[in-house]
C-alpha positions in Angstrom: 0.0 0.0 0.0 1.3 3.4 -0.9 2.3 5.6 2.0 0.5 8.9 1.6 1.7 10.6 4.7 5.5 11.3 4.9 7.1 9.2 7.5 10.3 10.2 9.3 10.2 7.6 12.1 13.6 6.2 11.1 15.1 9.5 12.1 16.2 10.4 15.6 13.4 11.9 17.7 14.1 15.6 18.1 12.1 17.8 20.4 13.0 21.5 19.9 11.8 22.7 23.3 13.7 20.0 25.2 16.8 20.7 23.1 16.6 24.4 24.0 16.1 23.7 27.7 19.3 21.8 27.7 21.1 24.4 25.6 20.1 27.6 27.4 18.2 26.6 30.6 14.7 27.0 31.8 15.1 30.5 33.2 16.4 32.0 29.9 13.9 30.0 27.8 11.0 31.4 29.7 11.9 34.9 28.4 11.2 33.7 24.8 8.7 30.9 25.0 5.2 31.0 26.6 2.4 28.4 26.7 -1.2 29.5 26.0 -4.5 27.5 26.0 -7.1 28.3 23.4 -10.7 27.0 23.4 -12.2 25.1 20.5 -13.2 27.2 17.5 -11.0 30.1 18.6 -8.7 32.1 16.3 -5.1 32.0 17.3 -4.4 34.7 14.8 -6.0 36.2 11.7 -5.3 39.2 9.4 -4.6 42.0 9.7 -2.8 41.2 13.0 0.9 40.6 12.4 2.2 38.0 14.8 5.8 37.8 16.0 5.7 34.2 17.1 6.1 30.7 15.8 3.7 28.3 17.3 4.2 24.7 18.4 1.1 22.6 19.1 1.5 20.8 22.5 -2.0 19.4 22.5 -4.8 19.5 19.9 -5.3 20.3 16.2 -5.4 23.6 14.3 -6.9 24.6 10.9 -4.8 26.9 8.7 -6.4 28.8 5.9 -6.7 31.9 3.9 -9.4 34.1 2.2 -11.0 34.2 -1.2 -11.3 37.5 -3.2 -14.8 37.7 -1.7 -13.4 37.4 1.8 -14.6 33.9 2.4 -12.4 31.6 4.5 -11.0 28.4 3.1 -8.8 25.8 4.7 -5.6 24.5 3.2 -3.9 22.6 6.0 -4.6 20.9 9.2 -1.8 20.7 11.8 -1.7 18.8 15.1 0.3 17.9 18.1 4.0 18.4 17.5 3.5 20.6 14.4 4.8 24.2 14.1 3.1 27.0 12.2 3.2 30.8 11.9 4.7 33.6 9.9 8.4 33.4 9.3 8.2 36.8 7.6 10.0 36.0 4.4 7.1 37.0 2.1 7.4 40.8 2.1 4.0 41.2 3.9 2.1 38.8 1.6 1.4 36.4 4.4 -2.4 36.4 5.0 -3.2 33.3 7.0 -5.6 32.5 9.8 -5.2 29.8 12.4 -8.3 28.4 14.1 -8.5 25.7 16.7 -10.4 22.5 16.0 -10.5 21.4 19.7 -9.2 22.9 23.0 -5.6 23.5 22.2 -2.3 24.3 24.0 0.4 26.0 22.0 3.9 27.1 22.7 4.6 30.6 21.4 8.3 31.1 20.4 9.5 34.7 19.9 10.1 34.8 16.2 13.6 36.3 16.3 14.6 33.9 19.0 13.3 30.9 17.0 15.1 31.9 13.9 18.4 32.6 15.7 18.4 29.3 17.6 17.6 27.3 14.4 20.4 29.1 12.5 23.1 28.8 15.1 22.5 25.2 16.2 23.3 22.6 13.5 21.2 19.9 15.2 18.2 22.3 15.3 18.8 23.4 11.7 18.9 19.8 10.5 15.6 19.1 12.3 13.9 22.2 10.9 15.0 21.4 7.3 13.7 17.9 7.7 10.4 19.2 9.1 9.9 21.7 6.3 10.6 19.0 3.8 8.0 16.7 5.3 5.4 19.5 5.2 6.4 20.4 1.6 6.1 16.7 0.6 2.6 16.4 2.0 1.6 19.7 0.3 2.7 18.3 -3.0 0.7 15.1 -2.5 -2.4 17.2 -1.7 -1.9 19.2 -4.8 -1.6 16.0 -6.9 -4.9 14.7 -5.4 -6.6 18.0 -6.0 -6.0 17.4 -9.7 -7.4 13.9 -9.6 -10.8 13.6 -11.2 -12.4 11.1 -8.8 -14.0 12.7 -5.8 -14.0 9.3 -4.0 -10.2 9.1 -4.7 -9.8 12.5 -3.1 -11.9 11.6 -0.1 -9.9 8.3 0.3 -6.7 10.4 0.4 -8.1 12.7 3.1 -9.2 9.8 5.2 -5.8 8.2 5.0 -3.9 11.4 5.8 -6.1 12.7 8.6 -7.1 9.5 10.4 -5.0 10.6 13.3 -5.9 10.7 17.0 -4.9 13.7 19.1 -5.5 14.7 22.7 -6.9 18.0 23.6 -5.8 19.9 26.7 -8.4 18.0 28.8 -7.0 14.6 27.8 -10.0 13.8 25.5 -9.1 11.9 22.3 -10.3 13.3 18.9 -9.9 11.9 15.4 -8.8 14.7 13.1 -10.7 13.3 10.1 -13.9 13.3 12.2 -13.4 16.9 13.1 -13.4 18.1 9.5 -16.6 19.6 8.1 -17.8 18.9 4.6 -16.6 22.4 3.7 -13.2 21.7 5.2 -13.0 18.5 3.1 -14.0 20.4 0.0 -11.5 23.1 0.6 -8.7 20.6 1.1 -9.4 18.7 -2.1 -10.7 21.5 -4.3 -14.4 20.5 -4.4 -17.7 22.1 -3.4 -19.5 21.3 -0.2 -22.4 19.9 -2.3 -20.1 17.7 -4.3 -18.7 16.3 -1.1 -22.2 15.7 0.4 -23.3 13.8 -2.8 -20.2 11.7 -2.8 -20.5 10.8 0.8 -24.2 10.0 0.4 -23.7 7.8 -2.7 -20.5 6.0 -1.5 -20.9 5.7 2.3 -20.2 1.9 2.4 -17.0 2.3 0.3 -15.7 5.2 2.4 -16.3 3.4 5.7 -14.1 0.5 4.6 -11.1 2.7 3.9 -8.2 1.8 6.3 -7.1 4.7 8.5 
């Protein structure tokens, strides 16, 4: 079976926060990293606010998206426990993303300049970050490939395979990411309308239920 989600399990486990604790100590780290809890369906950020943080998800899942010319929201990525997101500020002010919680979430907020400097000066951290970006880039390419696939069922199969992941929220409750996605979210992620998704689910429920997670 083709592996649709990039898998780096063979690599050494690297935890940035723990690495930084050993490198600079808790007292110094607290000056640059804070932890915040957000309730379900809360915006962590949205335009026109310009954030100076990179976020790490400690618990939960977050929807990332943008806006159409009419101002309507659309989702283009779902990130979860262990993932990083935010504005690295390399796009000359063209970054226009929102981040919204799918469940009760805890995030670590890294001061942007601190995050960049630590990744640049520590070879081990830099190697981890390059690998992490490559993983996200690889998954984005796979999503783009599936968007161009004609079969709606094939696209939905892909979503179920990629997002059948269990995560804990801040209260310790288990959530399956795929089950958190609305029909509009699914449509956004695979380039289909909500109605098209609804019709496909209605006509192919038995087939979709048998897809392995």
